[in-house]
C-alpha positions as CSV (number, residue, x, y, z in Angstrom):
1,M,0.0,0.0,0.0
2,A,1.3,3.4,-0.9
3,I,2.2,5.9,1.8
4,A,2.8,8.9,-0.4
5,T,0.2,10.3,-2.7
6,A,1.1,10.8,-6.3
7,P,2.0,14.4,-7.2
8,T,-0.5,16.6,-9.0
9,P,-0.6,16.5,-12.8
10,T,1.8,19.5,-13.0
11,Q,4.6,17.3,-11.7
12,S,5.9,15.3,-14.6
13,Q,7.8,12.0,-14.5
14,P,11.6,12.5,-14.6
15,E,13.5,11.4,-17.7
16,Y,16.4,10.1,-15.7
17,K,16.9,8.0,-12.6
18,S,19.1,9.7,-10.0
19,A,21.8,8.1,-8.0
20,A,19.6,8.4,-4.9
21,H,16.9,6.5,-6.7
22,E,19.2,3.7,-7.8
23,A,20.5,3.4,-4.2
24,A,16.9,3.4,-2.9
25,V,16.0,0.6,-5.3
26,V,18.9,-1.5,-4.2
27,R,18.0,-1.1,-0.6
28,A,14.4,-2.0,-1.3
29,E,15.2,-5.1,-3.2
30,A,17.5,-6.3,-0.4
31,L,14.8,-5.5,2.1
32,K,12.1,-7.5,0.3
33,A,14.5,-10.5,0.2
34,T,15.5,-10.5,3.8
35,S,12.7,-8.7,5.9
36,A,10.7,-10.8,8.3
37,F,7.9,-8.4,7.6
38,A,7.6,-9.8,4.0
39,K,6.9,-13.4,5.1
40,P,3.3,-14.8,5.1
41,A,1.7,-15.5,8.4
42,D,1.6,-19.1,9.6
43,D,-1.7,-20.9,10.0
44,A,-1.9,-20.3,13.8
45,T,-1.2,-16.6,13.5
46,L,-3.7,-16.2,10.7
47,D,-6.4,-18.1,12.5
48,A,-5.9,-16.1,15.7
49,T,-6.1,-12.8,13.7
50,V,-9.3,-13.9,11.9
51,A,-10.9,-14.8,15.2
52,A,-10.0,-11.4,16.7
53,L,-11.5,-9.6,13.8
54,K,-14.6,-11.6,13.9
55,D,-14.9,-11.0,17.7
56,K,-15.0,-7.2,16.8
57,G,-18.0,-8.0,14.6
58,Y,-16.3,-7.6,11.2
59,D,-17.1,-9.7,8.1
60,V,-13.9,-11.6,7.5
61,H,-12.8,-13.6,4.4
62,V,-9.5,-15.5,3.9
63,A,-8.3,-15.6,0.3
64,E,-5.7,-18.1,-0.8
65,S,-4.3,-15.8,-3.5
66,G,-4.6,-12.3,-5.0
67,E,-6.9,-13.7,-7.7
68,D,-9.2,-15.2,-5.0
69,A,-9.2,-11.9,-3.1
70,K,-10.2,-10.0,-6.2
71,R,-13.1,-12.4,-6.7
72,I,-14.3,-11.9,-3.2
73,V,-14.1,-8.1,-3.3
74,L,-16.0,-7.9,-6.6
75,Q,-18.7,-10.2,-5.1
76,L,-19.0,-7.9,-2.1
77,L,-19.4,-4.7,-4.2
78,P,-22.9,-4.1,-5.6
79,E,-23.1,-3.5,-9.4
80,G,-23.1,0.2,-10.1
81,A,-21.9,1.2,-6.6
82,E,-20.1,4.4,-5.9
83,V,-16.6,3.2,-5.0
84,G,-13.6,5.1,-3.8
85,Q,-10.2,3.7,-3.1
86,G,-6.8,4.8,-1.7
87,A,-3.5,4.5,-3.5
88,S,-2.6,0.9,-2.9
89,Q,0.0,-1.5,-4.5
90,T,-2.1,-4.4,-3.2
91,L,-5.2,-3.3,-5.1
92,D,-3.1,-2.5,-8.2
93,A,-1.2,-5.8,-8.1
94,I,-4.3,-8.1,-7.9
95,G,-6.3,-6.1,-10.5
96,I,-8.9,-4.5,-8.3
97,S,-7.9,-0.9,-9.2
98,H,-8.3,-1.7,-12.9
99,E,-11.6,-3.4,-12.5
100,L,-13.0,-0.6,-10.4
101,E,-11.9,2.1,-12.8
102,E,-12.1,0.5,-16.2
103,S,-14.8,-2.2,-16.2
104,G,-17.7,0.2,-16.3
105,R,-19.4,-1.8,-13.6
106,Y,-18.9,0.9,-10.9
107,D,-19.1,4.6,-10.3
108,A,-15.3,5.0,-9.7
109,V,-14.7,8.0,-7.5
110,R,-10.9,8.1,-8.0
111,K,-11.2,8.1,-11.8
112,T,-13.5,11.1,-11.5
113,T,-11.4,13.1,-9.0
114,R,-8.3,12.5,-11.2
115,S,-10.0,14.3,-14.0
116,M,-11.1,17.3,-11.9
117,D,-9.5,20.7,-12.1
118,R,-7.1,21.1,-9.2
119,S,-5.9,24.6,-10.2
120,T,-8.7,26.5,-8.5
121,P,-10.1,26.5,-4.9
122,E,-13.5,25.5,-6.3
123,G,-12.0,22.5,-8.0
124,L,-10.0,21.4,-5.0
125,R,-13.1,21.8,-2.8
126,A,-15.2,19.6,-5.1
127,M,-12.6,17.0,-5.4
128,R,-12.1,16.9,-1.6
129,K,-15.8,16.6,-0.8
130,L,-16.3,13.8,-3.4
131,G,-13.4,11.8,-2.1
132,V,-14.3,11.9,1.6
133,G,-17.7,10.2,1.6
134,P,-18.2,7.5,-1.1
135,D,-20.8,4.8,-0.5
136,W,-18.1,2.2,-0.6
137,Y,-14.3,2.4,0.0
138,V,-11.7,-0.2,-0.8
139,N,-8.2,0.0,0.7
140,S,-5.3,-1.9,2.1
141,A,-3.4,-1.4,5.4
142,H,0.2,-1.3,6.3
143,A,-0.1,-3.5,9.3
144,L,-2.7,-5.7,11.1
145,T,-2.1,-6.9,14.6
146,V,-3.1,-10.4,15.9
147,D,-5.7,-8.7,18.1
148,G,-7.3,-7.1,15.1
149,T,-6.0,-3.6,15.2
150,I,-5.7,-2.1,11.7
151,V,-2.9,0.5,11.0
152,V,-2.8,2.7,7.9
153,A,-0.2,5.4,7.3
154,S,-0.5,8.3,4.8
155,N,1.3,11.3,3.4
156,T,-1.7,13.6,2.7
157,G,-4.3,11.7,4.8
158,S,-6.8,11.6,1.8
159,Q,-7.6,7.9,2.4
160,L,-7.8,8.2,6.2
161,A,-11.1,10.2,6.4
162,P,-13.1,7.7,4.4
163,L,-11.7,4.8,6.4
164,A,-12.3,6.4,9.8
165,F,-15.8,7.7,9.1
166,G,-16.7,9.2,5.8
167,A,-17.3,6.1,3.6
168,G,-20.5,4.2,4.0
169,E,-19.0,0.7,3.7
170,V,-15.3,-0.3,3.8
171,I,-13.5,-3.3,2.4
172,F,-9.9,-3.9,3.5
173,V,-7.6,-6.2,1.4
174,I,-4.6,-7.2,3.5
175,G,-1.8,-9.6,2.7
176,S,-1.0,-12.0,5.6
177,Q,2.6,-10.8,5.6
178,K,1.3,-7.6,7.2
179,I,0.1,-9.4,10.4
180,V,2.3,-8.5,13.4
181,P,2.1,-9.3,17.1
182,D,1.2,-5.9,18.4
183,L,1.2,-2.1,17.8
184,D,4.9,-1.7,18.5
185,A,5.6,-4.3,15.8
186,A,3.2,-2.5,13.5
187,M,5.2,0.7,13.9
188,R,8.4,-1.1,13.2
189,R,6.9,-2.6,10.1
190,L,5.9,0.9,8.9
191,E,9.2,2.5,9.6
192,Q,11.6,-0.3,8.7
193,H,9.7,-2.0,5.8
194,S,6.8,-0.1,4.3
195,L,8.4,3.3,4.2
196,P,11.7,2.3,2.6
197,L,9.8,0.4,-0.1
198,E,7.5,3.3,-0.8
199,H,10.5,5.6,-0.8
200,A,12.1,3.6,-3.5
201,R,8.8,3.5,-5.5
202,M,8.3,7.2,-5.4
203,R,11.9,7.8,-6.3
204,G,11.5,5.7,-9.3
205,I,8.3,7.4,-10.5
206,Y,8.8,11.0,-9.5
207,D,12.3,11.2,-8.0
208,I,10.8,12.5,-4.7
209,D,10.9,11.2,-1.2
210,S,8.0,9.5,0.5
211,E,6.9,10.6,4.0
212,M,4.6,9.2,6.7
213,K,2.9,12.3,7.9
214,K,-0.4,10.9,9.3
215,L,-1.4,7.7,11.0
216,L,-4.8,6.0,11.5
217,V,-5.0,3.2,14.2
218,I,-8.4,1.4,14.2
219,Y,-8.8,-0.5,17.4
220,K,-12.5,-1.2,16.7
221,E,-15.1,0.1,14.3
222,F,-18.1,1.7,16.1
223,R,-20.5,0.1,13.5
224,P,-18.9,-3.4,13.0
225,S,-21.0,-4.3,10.0
226,R,-19.4,-1.4,8.1
227,F,-16.1,-3.3,7.8
228,R,-15.3,-6.3,5.5
229,V,-11.8,-7.6,5.8
230,V,-10.2,-9.8,3.2
231,I,-6.9,-11.4,4.3
232,V,-4.8,-12.8,1.5
233,R,-2.8,-15.8,2.6
234,E,0.0,-15.2,0.0
235,P,2.0,-12.0,0.3
236,V,0.5,-9.2,-1.8
237,G,1.5,-5.5,-1.8
238,A,4.3,-4.1,0.4
């Protein structure tokens, strides 16, 4: 899942890759190969996490693969639904982003906001209001504790408001490699694993750094039926 939000359309992709970018990519590749935070959860850990989420009242699904997770998400979403989503490598990798925005089966909020005029206060206001409260919102998370706490970091915070309250219904898609023992481990995963990977990604696309400016910690949703959680057994996303 992405931490940084892509720059506005006025920022063009660089034509070269800087030395800093190359170094960041090398570090990221090494991190993915060696990090304990990249390994899928074992059965006992996964079962305990699912039980904790169900105890909170959430609708929980376990998908064996990214393809299976995509099928589950599309079954959960009503045809023609207004659907928003945050920037997410998980959703991109398993094809959910493309399905939401290009299939024609949904009213894709992000596709609409991307086309809106950001150069005026009126345009920014309209984009902000549309993005905050869609009927459905699909997102990933950076960490999920065994006791069912969901942790999402952000640069701008644009996806945090819909998750915390604004969206009517929320679907999380989370790879099992993101399951950690507790909140301290979740923060270590963010700082030592997710952020370096996102930093390398943003260096590669825009030659800019990624930052973790805002953090949402969801201990429990006040309306449990609002949350659907799809845990993917195989590692997906960062």
